[in-house]
DRENDO-1510 file (C-alpha; in Angstrom, 1 decimal, always signed):
<recs>
REC; n; res; u; v; w
REC; 1; MET; +93.1; +66.5; +170.0 .
REC; 2; ASP; +88.9; +66.5; +169.3 .
REC; 3; ALA; +89.2; +70.0; +169.5 .
REC; 4; LEU; +91.7; +70.6; +166.8 .
REC; 5; ALA; +89.8; +68.2; +164.5 .
REC; 6; LEU; +86.5; +70.5; +164.8 .
REC; 7; ASN; +88.3; +73.7; +164.2 .
REC; 8; PRO; +87.2; +74.1; +160.8 .
REC; 9; TYR; +90.6; +76.3; +159.6 .
REC; 10; PHE; +92.2; +72.7; +160.5 .
REC; 11; GLN; +89.5; +71.1; +158.1 .
REC; 12; TYR; +90.6; +73.7; +155.8 .
REC; 13; ALA; +94.3; +72.8; +155.8 .
REC; 14; VAL; +93.8; +69.1; +155.7 .
REC; 15; VAL; +92.0; +70.1; +152.3 .
REC; 16; LEU; +94.6; +72.4; +151.0 .
REC; 17; VAL; +97.7; +69.8; +152.1 .
REC; 18; PHE; +95.7; +67.1; +150.3 .
REC; 19; VAL; +95.2; +69.6; +146.9 .
REC; 20; LEU; +99.2; +70.6; +146.9 .
REC; 21; ALA; +100.3; +67.0; +147.5 .
REC; 22; GLY; +97.8; +66.2; +144.3 .
REC; 23; VAL; +99.2; +68.9; +142.3 .
REC; 24; GLY; +102.8; +68.2; +143.2 .
REC; 25; PHE; +101.8; +64.4; +142.2 .
REC; 26; VAL; +100.8; +65.4; +139.0 .
REC; 27; VAL; +103.8; +67.6; +138.4 .
REC; 28; MET; +106.2; +65.2; +139.4 .
REC; 29; ASN; +104.9; +62.5; +137.0 .
REC; 30; VAL; +104.0; +65.0; +134.2 .
REC; 31; ASN; +107.4; +67.3; +134.2 .
REC; 32; LEU; +110.2; +65.3; +136.0 .
REC; 33; LEU; +109.5; +61.7; +135.8 .
REC; 34; SER; +108.7; +62.3; +131.8 .
REC; 35; ARG; +111.7; +64.3; +131.4 .
REC; 36; LEU; +113.9; +61.2; +133.1 .
REC; 37; LEU; +112.2; +58.4; +131.6 .
REC; 38; ARG; +111.1; +59.5; +127.7 .
REC; 39; ALA; +113.7; +58.5; +125.1 .
REC; 40; GLN; +115.5; +61.3; +123.7 .
REC; 41; VAL; +116.7; +60.6; +120.1 .
REC; 42; PRO; +116.2; +63.5; +118.2 .
REC; 43; ASP; +115.2; +63.0; +114.6 .
REC; 44; PRO; +114.6; +65.5; +111.5 .
REC; 45; ALA; +111.6; +63.6; +110.6 .
REC; 46; LYS; +110.0; +64.0; +114.3 .
REC; 47; GLN; +109.6; +67.9; +114.0 .
REC; 48; THR; +107.6; +67.6; +110.7 .
REC; 49; THR; +103.9; +68.1; +110.6 .
REC; 50; TYR; +101.8; +64.9; +110.4 .
REC; 51; GLU; +98.4; +64.6; +109.2 .
REC; 52; CYS; +96.9; +60.9; +109.1 .
REC; 53; GLY; +99.9; +59.5; +107.2 .
REC; 54; GLU; +99.6; +62.3; +104.1 .
REC; 55; PRO; +102.7; +64.7; +103.4 .
REC; 56; PRO; +102.0; +68.2; +104.5 .
REC; 57; VAL; +101.5; +70.9; +101.5 .
REC; 58; GLY; +101.2; +74.4; +101.7 .
REC; 59; PRO; +101.8; +76.5; +104.6 .
REC; 60; ASN; +100.5; +75.7; +108.0 .
REC; 61; TRP; +98.3; +78.4; +108.0 .
REC; 62; VAL; +95.8; +78.0; +105.3 .
REC; 63; GLN; +92.3; +79.0; +105.2 .
REC; 64; PHE; +89.7; +76.8; +107.0 .
REC; 65; ASP; +86.5; +76.3; +104.8 .
REC; 66; LEU; +83.9; +77.4; +107.6 .
REC; 67; ARG; +81.5; +74.5; +106.0 .
REC; 68; PHE; +83.5; +72.0; +107.7 .
REC; 69; TYR; +82.3; +73.8; +111.0 .
REC; 70; ASN; +79.0; +74.3; +110.1 .
REC; 71; VAL; +78.3; +70.6; +109.2 .
REC; 72; ALA; +79.7; +69.9; +112.4 .
REC; 73; LEU; +78.0; +72.0; +114.9 .
REC; 74; LEU; +74.9; +70.9; +112.8 .
REC; 75; PHE; +75.5; +67.5; +113.2 .
REC; 76; LEU; +76.0; +67.6; +116.9 .
REC; 77; VAL; +72.4; +69.6; +117.1 .
REC; 78; PHE; +70.6; +66.5; +116.0 .
REC; 79; ASP; +72.9; +64.0; +117.5 .
REC; 80; VAL; +71.8; +65.8; +120.7 .
REC; 81; GLU; +68.5; +66.0; +119.9 .
REC; 82; VAL; +68.6; +61.6; +119.2 .
REC; 83; ALA; +70.2; +61.5; +122.6 .
REC; 84; PHE; +67.6; +63.3; +124.3 .
REC; 85; LEU; +64.6; +61.9; +122.3 .
REC; 86; LEU; +65.5; +58.1; +122.7 .
REC; 87; PRO; +64.8; +57.8; +126.8 .
REC; 88; TRP; +61.6; +60.3; +126.5 .
REC; 89; ALA; +60.5; +57.5; +123.8 .
REC; 90; ALA; +61.9; +54.7; +126.3 .
REC; 91; CYS; +59.7; +55.8; +129.0 .
REC; 92; PHE; +56.8; +57.2; +127.3 .
REC; 93; GLY; +55.2; +53.8; +126.5 .
REC; 94; ARG; +54.9; +53.0; +130.1 .
REC; 95; ALA; +54.0; +55.9; +131.4 .
REC; 96; ASP; +50.3; +55.1; +132.8 .
REC; 97; ALA; +49.5; +59.2; +133.5 .
REC; 98; GLY; +50.3; +62.5; +132.3 .
REC; 99; ARG; +51.0; +61.4; +128.5 .
REC; 100; LEU; +49.8; +64.7; +127.2 .
REC; 101; PRO; +52.3; +67.0; +128.8 .
REC; 102; ALA; +55.1; +64.8; +127.9 .
REC; 103; LEU; +53.7; +64.8; +124.6 .
REC; 104; VAL; +53.3; +68.4; +124.1 .
REC; 105; GLU; +57.0; +68.7; +125.6 .
REC; 106; ALA; +58.2; +67.0; +122.8 .
REC; 107; GLY; +56.4; +68.0; +119.8 .
REC; 108; VAL; +57.9; +71.8; +121.1 .
REC; 109; PHE; +61.2; +70.4; +121.3 .
REC; 110; LEU; +60.8; +68.8; +117.8 .
REC; 111; LEU; +59.6; +72.3; +116.6 .
REC; 112; VAL; +62.1; +74.4; +118.2 .
REC; 113; LEU; +64.6; +71.8; +116.4 .
REC; 114; THR; +62.9; +72.1; +112.9 .
REC; 115; VAL; +62.6; +75.8; +113.0 .
REC; 116; GLY; +66.5; +75.6; +113.6 .
REC; 117; LEU; +66.8; +73.4; +110.9 .
REC; 118; VAL; +64.7; +75.4; +108.1 .
REC; 119; PHE; +66.8; +78.5; +109.5 .
REC; 120; ALA; +70.1; +76.9; +108.8 .
REC; 121; TRP; +68.3; +75.4; +105.1 .
REC; 122; ARG; +67.1; +79.4; +104.1 .
REC; 123; LYS; +70.3; +80.7; +105.1 .
REC; 124; GLY; +72.3; +77.7; +103.1 .
REC; 125; ASP; +74.9; +75.9; +105.5 .
REC; 126; LEU; +73.3; +73.0; +103.8 .
REC; 127; ASP; +74.2; +73.6; +100.5 .
REC; 128; TRP; +77.9; +71.9; +100.0 .
REC; 129; VAL; +78.2; +73.8; +96.5 .
REC; 130; LYS; +78.0; +77.7; +97.0 .
REC; 131; PRO; +77.6; +80.2; +94.4 .
REC; 132; ALA; +81.5; +82.0; +94.8 .
REC; 133; GLY; +80.0; +85.6; +96.0 .
REC; 134; ARG; +79.0; +83.8; +99.4 .
REC; 135; MET; +82.4; +82.3; +100.3 .
REC; 136; ILE; +83.2; +83.5; +103.3 .
REC; 137; SER; +87.2; +83.5; +104.5 .
REC; 138; VAL; +88.8; +83.6; +107.5 .
REC; 139; ARG; +91.6; +85.5; +107.6 .
</recs>
């Protein structure tokens, strides 16, 4: 038995059995049991599109304004900046030595983000109301 347990192919077979058991368990729960246990009461209201309590107006395929996407990306970039700088600021006050390299690194980080902010500002991504000629539509 010890020789079998030390065989690398046997160890891979054990892992394969556990992976197959896990996948089978998930498929059984998601697919089979959900079909058996859910309530099946068809209703035309359940088939309609639901958007935050508002009834849908217009077709499903609408042109999405890219300003929402740009604002969301800029928010994420500067939110991540705060997430990186907060622990740095907490540890900076306790550092006895090596404050200058840490300060330079944070300065370079803020400089890169400032350049990105200036680029987005000059490009017009921060302007919510744009002239009609500069609108970009997705087709």
